[in-house]
C-alpha positions as CSV (number, residue, x, y, z in Angstrom):
1,M,0.8,15.1,-13.9
2,T,-2.6,15.9,-15.4
3,D,-3.2,15.7,-19.2
4,S,-5.9,18.4,-19.4
5,Y,-6.4,17.8,-23.2
6,L,-7.2,14.1,-22.5
7,K,-9.8,15.0,-19.9
8,A,-11.4,17.6,-22.1
9,V,-11.5,15.6,-25.3
10,D,-12.8,12.3,-23.7
11,G,-16.4,13.5,-23.8
12,G,-18.8,16.4,-24.5
13,L,-18.5,19.3,-26.9
14,V,-14.7,19.3,-27.0
15,K,-14.7,15.7,-28.3
16,G,-16.9,16.6,-31.2
17,L,-14.8,19.7,-32.0
18,A,-11.6,17.6,-32.0
19,Q,-13.3,15.1,-34.3
20,R,-14.3,17.7,-36.8
21,L,-10.8,19.3,-36.7
22,G,-9.0,16.0,-37.1
23,L,-7.2,16.4,-33.8
24,P,-6.1,13.5,-31.6
25,Q,-9.0,11.9,-29.6
26,P,-7.4,9.9,-26.8
27,V,-9.7,8.3,-24.1
28,V,-9.2,7.5,-20.5
29,L,-7.8,4.0,-20.5
30,R,-9.3,0.9,-18.8
31,R,-6.9,0.1,-16.0
32,H,-6.9,-2.7,-13.4
33,D,-10.0,-2.6,-11.1
34,P,-10.5,-5.8,-9.0
35,S,-14.2,-5.2,-9.0
36,A,-14.5,-5.0,-12.8
37,P,-14.7,-7.9,-15.2
38,L,-11.6,-9.0,-17.1
39,V,-12.9,-7.6,-20.3
40,P,-15.8,-5.2,-21.1
41,G,-17.9,-7.7,-23.0
42,P,-18.0,-11.1,-24.7
43,V,-14.8,-12.6,-26.2
44,L,-14.6,-13.8,-29.7
45,V,-12.1,-16.5,-30.5
46,V,-11.1,-16.5,-34.2
47,G,-9.2,-19.4,-35.8
48,G,-9.0,-23.1,-35.8
49,R,-10.3,-25.8,-38.1
50,P,-14.1,-26.3,-38.3
51,D,-13.7,-30.1,-38.2
52,A,-11.3,-30.8,-35.3
53,A,-10.3,-29.7,-31.8
54,D,-7.2,-27.6,-31.8
55,D,-5.4,-24.6,-30.1
56,A,-8.4,-22.3,-30.7
57,D,-10.5,-24.8,-28.7
58,A,-7.9,-24.9,-25.9
59,V,-7.9,-21.1,-25.7
60,A,-11.7,-20.9,-25.7
61,R,-11.9,-23.5,-22.9
62,A,-9.4,-21.5,-20.8
63,L,-11.4,-18.3,-21.3
64,L,-14.6,-20.1,-20.3
65,G,-12.7,-21.1,-17.1
66,W,-12.3,-17.4,-16.4
67,D,-16.1,-17.0,-16.3
68,L,-16.1,-15.1,-19.6
69,D,-18.8,-15.1,-22.3
70,V,-16.9,-16.8,-25.1
71,R,-18.0,-17.3,-28.8
72,Q,-16.0,-19.0,-31.5
73,A,-15.6,-18.1,-35.2
74,R,-14.4,-20.9,-37.5
75,G,-13.5,-20.1,-41.1
76,D,-15.7,-17.2,-42.2
77,A,-18.6,-18.0,-39.9
78,V,-18.9,-15.4,-37.1
79,P,-21.5,-15.6,-34.3
80,E,-24.3,-13.0,-34.6
81,G,-26.2,-11.2,-31.9
82,V,-23.3,-9.5,-30.2
83,E,-23.2,-5.6,-30.3
84,R,-19.8,-5.1,-28.8
85,W,-16.9,-7.5,-28.3
86,G,-14.8,-6.9,-25.2
87,A,-11.9,-8.8,-26.8
88,I,-11.1,-10.7,-30.0
89,V,-8.5,-13.5,-29.7
90,V,-7.0,-14.7,-33.0
91,V,-5.4,-18.1,-32.8
92,V,-3.1,-18.9,-35.7
93,T,-0.6,-21.3,-34.2
94,E,-1.3,-23.9,-36.9
95,A,-0.8,-21.6,-39.9
96,K,1.8,-23.0,-42.2
97,T,1.5,-20.8,-45.3
98,P,0.5,-17.2,-45.9
99,E,-2.8,-18.4,-47.4
100,D,-3.7,-19.9,-44.0
101,L,-4.1,-16.4,-42.6
102,H,-6.8,-15.4,-45.0
103,D,-9.9,-16.5,-43.0
104,P,-8.8,-15.5,-39.5
105,V,-7.5,-12.1,-40.7
106,L,-10.6,-11.2,-42.6
107,A,-12.9,-12.5,-39.8
108,L,-11.0,-10.1,-37.4
109,G,-11.3,-7.2,-39.9
110,A,-15.1,-7.7,-40.2
111,Q,-15.5,-7.4,-36.4
112,L,-13.1,-4.6,-35.5
113,R,-15.9,-1.9,-35.7
114,R,-17.7,-3.9,-33.0
115,L,-14.8,-3.8,-30.6
116,A,-15.7,-2.2,-27.3
117,R,-14.1,1.0,-25.9
118,C,-10.7,-0.1,-24.4
119,G,-11.3,-3.6,-25.9
120,R,-8.5,-6.0,-26.7
121,V,-7.2,-7.8,-29.7
122,V,-4.7,-10.6,-28.9
123,T,-3.0,-12.9,-31.4
124,V,-1.7,-16.3,-30.4
125,S,0.9,-17.6,-32.8
126,R,4.2,-19.3,-33.0
127,A,7.5,-17.5,-33.3
128,P,9.7,-18.2,-36.3
129,G,12.4,-20.9,-35.6
130,D,15.7,-21.7,-37.0
131,G,14.5,-25.0,-38.6
132,D,11.4,-23.4,-40.3
133,S,11.0,-23.7,-44.1
134,P,10.9,-20.4,-45.9
135,A,7.1,-20.5,-46.2
136,L,6.6,-21.3,-42.5
137,A,9.1,-18.6,-41.4
138,A,7.4,-16.0,-43.6
139,T,4.0,-16.9,-42.3
140,R,5.0,-16.7,-38.6
141,A,7.1,-13.5,-39.1
142,G,4.2,-12.0,-41.0
143,V,1.9,-12.2,-37.9
144,E,4.2,-9.7,-36.1
145,G,3.9,-7.1,-38.8
146,F,0.2,-7.7,-39.1
147,L,-0.3,-7.4,-35.3
148,R,1.7,-4.1,-35.0
149,S,-0.2,-2.7,-37.9
150,V,-3.6,-3.6,-36.4
151,A,-2.6,-1.9,-33.2
152,K,-2.0,1.4,-35.1
153,E,-5.6,1.1,-36.6
154,L,-7.5,0.7,-33.3
155,R,-9.1,3.6,-31.6
156,A,-11.0,4.4,-28.3
157,G,-8.3,3.0,-26.0
158,A,-8.3,-0.5,-27.6
159,T,-5.0,-2.3,-27.9
160,A,-3.5,-5.2,-29.9
161,N,-0.8,-7.5,-28.6
162,G,0.5,-10.9,-29.3
163,V,1.5,-14.1,-27.5
164,Q,4.3,-15.9,-29.5
165,L,4.8,-19.5,-28.6
166,V,8.4,-20.8,-28.8
167,A,10.0,-24.3,-28.5
168,G,7.5,-26.8,-27.1
169,A,5.0,-24.3,-25.6
170,G,1.4,-25.0,-26.2
171,A,-1.5,-22.5,-26.4
172,G,-3.2,-24.1,-23.4
173,D,-0.1,-24.1,-21.2
174,P,-0.3,-22.1,-17.9
175,A,2.5,-19.7,-19.0
176,A,0.8,-18.9,-22.3
177,L,-2.5,-18.4,-20.7
178,A,-1.0,-16.1,-18.1
179,A,0.4,-13.9,-20.8
180,L,-3.0,-13.9,-22.5
181,H,-4.7,-13.0,-19.3
182,F,-2.3,-10.1,-18.8
183,F,-2.9,-8.7,-22.3
184,L,-6.7,-9.0,-21.9
185,S,-6.8,-7.3,-18.5
186,G,-6.6,-3.6,-17.5
187,R,-3.1,-4.3,-16.2
188,S,-1.8,-3.9,-19.8
189,A,-3.6,-0.6,-20.5
190,F,-0.5,1.2,-21.9
191,V,1.0,-1.9,-23.6
192,D,0.2,-1.8,-27.3
193,G,1.6,-3.4,-30.4
194,Q,3.9,-5.7,-28.5
195,L,4.6,-9.4,-28.7
196,L,5.9,-11.6,-25.9
197,E,7.7,-14.9,-26.6
198,V,6.5,-17.6,-24.3
199,G,8.2,-20.9,-23.8
200,A,7.3,-23.9,-21.9
201,G,9.3,-22.7,-18.9
202,P,9.9,-24.5,-15.6
203,A,7.1,-26.6,-14.3
204,W,4.4,-24.4,-12.7
205,D,1.3,-25.7,-11.1
206,A,-1.5,-23.2,-11.7
207,T,-4.0,-25.2,-9.7
208,G,-5.4,-23.0,-7.0
209,F,-3.4,-20.0,-8.1
210,D,-4.8,-16.8,-6.7
211,R,-4.6,-14.2,-9.5
212,S,-5.5,-11.4,-7.0
213,R,-2.4,-12.1,-4.9
214,P,0.1,-13.8,-7.3
215,L,3.1,-12.8,-5.2
216,A,1.9,-14.0,-1.8
217,G,4.8,-15.4,0.1
218,R,7.4,-13.7,-2.1
219,V,10.0,-11.1,-1.0
220,A,10.7,-8.3,-3.5
221,V,13.4,-5.7,-3.5
222,V,12.8,-2.5,-5.5
223,T,15.6,0.0,-6.0
224,G,14.9,3.7,-6.6
225,A,11.7,3.3,-4.8
226,A,11.3,6.6,-2.9
227,R,9.1,8.2,-5.6
228,G,7.7,8.0,-9.1
229,I,7.8,4.7,-10.9
230,G,9.7,2.9,-8.2
231,A,7.2,3.9,-5.5
232,E,4.3,2.7,-7.7
233,V,6.1,-0.6,-8.3
234,A,6.4,-1.1,-4.6
235,R,2.7,-0.4,-4.1
236,T,1.7,-2.8,-6.9
237,L,3.9,-5.6,-5.7
238,A,2.6,-5.2,-2.2
239,R,-1.0,-5.2,-3.5
240,D,-0.2,-8.5,-5.2
241,G,0.9,-10.0,-1.9
242,A,4.7,-9.5,-1.9
243,S,6.7,-8.4,1.2
244,V,8.6,-5.4,-0.2
245,V,12.0,-3.9,0.6
246,V,12.3,-0.4,-0.8
247,V,15.8,0.9,-1.6
248,D,16.9,4.5,-2.3
249,V,19.7,6.9,-1.4
250,P,19.9,8.3,2.1
251,A,19.0,11.8,0.8
252,A,15.5,10.4,-0.1
253,G,15.2,8.7,3.4
254,E,12.0,10.5,4.4
255,A,10.1,9.7,1.2
256,L,11.5,6.2,1.3
257,A,10.2,5.6,4.8
258,A,6.8,6.9,3.8
259,V,6.6,4.4,0.9
260,A,7.8,1.5,3.2
261,N,5.1,2.4,5.8
262,E,2.4,2.6,3.1
263,V,3.2,-0.9,1.7
264,R,4.0,-2.3,5.1
265,G,7.5,-3.2,4.0
266,T,10.9,-2.2,5.1
267,A,13.3,0.6,3.9
268,L,17.0,0.3,3.1
269,Q,18.9,3.5,2.6
270,L,21.6,2.7,0.2
271,D,23.5,4.0,-2.8
272,V,23.2,1.3,-5.4
273,T,26.6,2.2,-6.8
274,A,28.4,1.1,-3.6
275,D,30.7,-1.9,-3.9
276,D,28.8,-3.7,-1.1
277,A,25.3,-2.8,-2.3
278,G,24.4,-6.4,-3.3
279,A,25.6,-7.8,0.0
280,R,23.6,-5.2,2.0
281,I,20.5,-5.8,0.0
282,L,20.8,-9.6,0.6
283,E,21.5,-9.3,4.3
284,H,18.5,-7.0,4.8
285,A,16.1,-9.2,2.8
286,R,17.1,-12.3,4.6
287,S,17.3,-10.9,8.1
288,R,14.0,-8.9,7.8
289,H,11.9,-11.1,5.5
290,G,13.6,-14.5,5.3
291,G,14.7,-14.5,1.7
292,L,14.8,-12.8,-1.8
293,H,12.6,-13.9,-4.7
294,V,12.1,-10.8,-6.8
295,L,14.6,-8.1,-7.7
296,V,13.5,-4.9,-9.5
297,H,16.3,-2.8,-10.8
298,N,14.5,0.6,-11.1
299,A,17.1,3.1,-9.9
300,G,18.2,5.4,-12.7
301,I,19.2,9.0,-13.4
302,L,19.4,11.4,-16.3
303,R,22.2,13.7,-17.3
304,D,21.1,14.7,-20.8
305,K,23.6,16.5,-22.9
306,L,24.6,16.5,-26.6
307,L,27.7,14.3,-27.0
308,A,29.8,17.3,-28.2
309,N,29.0,19.0,-24.8
310,M,29.2,15.9,-22.6
311,R,31.4,16.1,-19.6
312,P,33.1,13.0,-18.2
313,A,31.1,13.2,-14.9
314,Q,27.8,13.2,-16.8
315,W,28.7,10.1,-18.7
316,D,30.1,8.2,-15.8
317,A,27.3,9.0,-13.4
318,V,24.5,7.7,-15.7
319,V,26.5,4.5,-16.6
320,A,27.3,3.9,-12.9
321,V,23.7,4.1,-11.6
322,N,21.7,2.8,-14.6
323,L,23.9,-0.1,-15.7
324,A,27.1,-0.9,-13.7
325,A,25.1,-1.0,-10.4
326,Q,22.7,-3.6,-11.9
327,L,25.6,-5.7,-13.1
328,R,27.3,-5.6,-9.7
329,I,24.3,-6.3,-7.6
330,T,22.9,-9.1,-9.7
331,G,26.4,-10.6,-10.1
332,H,26.9,-10.7,-6.4
333,L,23.6,-12.3,-5.7
334,L,24.2,-15.0,-8.3
335,D,27.8,-15.6,-7.1
336,V,26.8,-16.2,-3.5
337,G,23.5,-18.1,-4.2
338,G,21.5,-15.2,-2.7
339,F,18.2,-15.8,-4.5
340,S,15.5,-18.0,-3.1
341,E,13.7,-20.5,-5.3
342,A,12.6,-19.5,-8.8
343,P,13.9,-15.9,-8.8
344,H,12.5,-13.2,-11.0
345,I,14.7,-10.2,-12.0
346,V,13.0,-7.3,-13.8
347,S,15.1,-4.3,-15.0
348,L,14.0,-0.9,-16.2
349,A,15.2,-0.3,-19.7
350,S,13.8,2.5,-22.0
351,T,12.6,3.2,-25.5
352,S,15.7,5.4,-25.7
353,G,17.8,2.2,-25.3
354,I,16.0,0.7,-28.3
355,A,15.8,3.6,-30.7
356,G,18.2,6.2,-29.3
357,N,17.3,9.8,-28.5
358,R,18.9,13.1,-29.2
359,G,21.0,14.4,-26.2
360,Q,20.8,11.0,-24.5
361,T,23.9,9.1,-25.7
362,N,24.8,8.2,-22.1
363,Y,21.3,7.3,-21.2
364,G,20.7,5.3,-24.4
365,F,23.9,3.4,-23.9
366,S,23.0,2.5,-20.3
367,K,19.5,1.4,-21.2
368,A,20.6,-0.6,-24.2
369,G,23.2,-2.2,-21.9
370,V,20.3,-3.1,-19.5
371,I,18.7,-5.0,-22.4
372,G,21.9,-6.9,-23.1
373,H,22.5,-7.6,-19.4
374,T,18.9,-8.9,-19.1
375,R,19.3,-11.3,-22.0
376,A,22.6,-12.7,-20.8
377,T,21.3,-13.0,-17.2
378,A,18.3,-14.9,-18.4
379,R,20.6,-17.8,-19.3
380,L,22.2,-17.7,-15.8
381,V,19.0,-17.8,-13.8
382,A,17.4,-20.5,-16.0
383,A,19.4,-23.1,-13.9
384,L,17.6,-21.7,-10.8
385,G,14.2,-22.0,-12.4
386,G,14.1,-18.2,-12.7
387,T,13.6,-15.5,-15.2
388,A,15.1,-12.2,-16.2
389,N,13.2,-9.6,-18.2
390,A,13.2,-5.9,-18.9
391,V,10.4,-3.3,-19.1
392,A,11.0,-0.4,-21.5
393,P,8.8,2.6,-20.7
394,G,8.0,5.3,-23.2
395,F,6.5,8.6,-22.3
396,I,5.2,8.2,-18.7
397,E,3.6,11.1,-16.7
398,T,6.1,11.7,-13.9
399,D,7.8,14.7,-12.3
400,M,10.6,14.2,-14.8
401,T,8.4,14.5,-17.9
402,A,6.5,17.4,-16.3
403,S,9.7,19.4,-16.6
404,I,9.6,19.1,-20.5
405,P,8.5,22.3,-22.2
406,L,4.8,22.4,-23.1
407,V,4.9,21.9,-26.8
408,P,7.5,19.0,-26.9
409,R,5.5,17.5,-24.0
410,Q,2.3,17.5,-25.9
411,V,4.0,16.1,-29.0
412,A,5.5,13.3,-27.0
413,R,2.1,12.5,-25.5
414,R,0.3,12.2,-28.8
415,A,3.1,10.3,-30.6
416,S,1.8,6.9,-29.7
417,S,-1.1,4.8,-31.0
418,L,-3.0,5.6,-27.7
419,Q,-2.3,9.3,-28.2
420,Q,-1.4,9.9,-24.5
421,G,1.3,9.4,-21.9
422,G,1.3,6.4,-19.6
423,Q,1.0,6.4,-15.8
424,P,3.6,5.0,-13.4
425,V,1.1,2.3,-12.5
426,D,1.2,1.0,-16.1
427,V,4.9,0.3,-15.8
428,A,4.3,-1.2,-12.3
429,E,1.7,-3.6,-13.7
430,A,4.0,-4.9,-16.3
431,I,6.8,-5.4,-13.8
432,A,4.4,-7.2,-11.4
433,F,3.3,-9.5,-14.2
434,L,6.9,-10.4,-15.1
435,A,7.7,-10.9,-11.3
436,S,4.8,-13.4,-10.9
437,P,4.8,-17.2,-11.2
438,G,2.6,-16.9,-14.3
439,S,5.6,-15.4,-16.2
440,T,7.8,-18.5,-15.9
441,G,7.7,-19.1,-19.6
442,I,8.9,-15.6,-20.4
443,T,12.6,-14.8,-20.0
444,G,15.2,-12.6,-21.8
445,Q,12.3,-10.5,-23.1
446,V,11.9,-6.7,-23.3
447,L,8.3,-5.6,-22.8
448,R,7.6,-2.0,-24.0
449,V,5.1,0.0,-22.0
450,C,4.8,2.9,-24.4
451,G,1.4,2.9,-26.0
452,Q,3.0,1.8,-29.2
453,N,5.2,4.9,-29.4
454,L,6.5,5.9,-32.9
455,V,10.0,5.6,-31.5
456,G,11.6,2.3,-32.5
457,R,9.5,-0.8,-32.9
């Protein structure tokens, strides 16, 4: 679906008119391009002590290893001679009191006007822990509010996100650096104002890791893959090297076969609500591809109606497809030991499951249930060296959102910090990251792909 306003206002006379009238001024976002650099300019690393090696140094060394032009700012000393920063990384893992944020926060503020179009701000901090003192807990929790507020201030397609280290995770650990790489890249174009908790995770050897094909040798199953977000997920996983099984109902068989042919995978016509859905998925993945490493629960339906007008069939259908099917399929695979080594499960939630939405009591229940299911499943797959996470899309430009009346559709598009709707590929990129070995330290998390929509957090 085309956003005509976005195309018109991104340049020329219309942009100037929109600026004078105080209208939204969204820009075309920087998305993944394998031929483009990771960020559009030098990277400034803010934070760290001026007299000792620390986490800021570890982050700077990692960025240098990615062939980036890296500068460091310590205290209030900021490097000169750079017109535009492609990204600013603020490392405050060692902050103990609110006063410790003074220098890095003001150093960032002084440089924000020099952030490039579609640039990135990423904080690296520590999540509050149960044993923290009041001052330490306040400092660490404060970073979250600070980061989300910065994200709302950025313009021209720039985003702000955060890596929160938990337990024994270090800023230079492969899992933490993988999250940082994702947030800096064009893959996170529509992720804004979000923080991911990253733990140490299972041992993962990043030596020789091919970031262009992180899923090579992995077998992935995607449900609801005949069209829309599911089809884009299949394409993105295949691009990243996975062998993909696409699943959808028999009625979508022709479209499903086209997607399978496009990604050089295989198609399985299946109603995910069937009692034997899990067994059939496993049998197909093993017989055709030799195993099952990644499961993407994407299948979902809408039956919107005010609760006062809700019919039993409308409630039951949404719960059956969106939630009960996930529980049944995942439960079967875990019960029979169906996953291959280090499995990754990614489920589609929604911002409606976080904040609710009028006329979507059934949908909101099912998607909030997906979040609960994900967090509980994360504990179960940990013993297998695996992860379970959820992605919660906001307003995404699909056939479904195209059916929304014009005025509400425009309001929904502009109600985010990025002032536009996302694309199916934005959701697919987040899923691909959470399905990759680099996400081993991230589990039980919900990553919103919503452009920092005003709904919920």
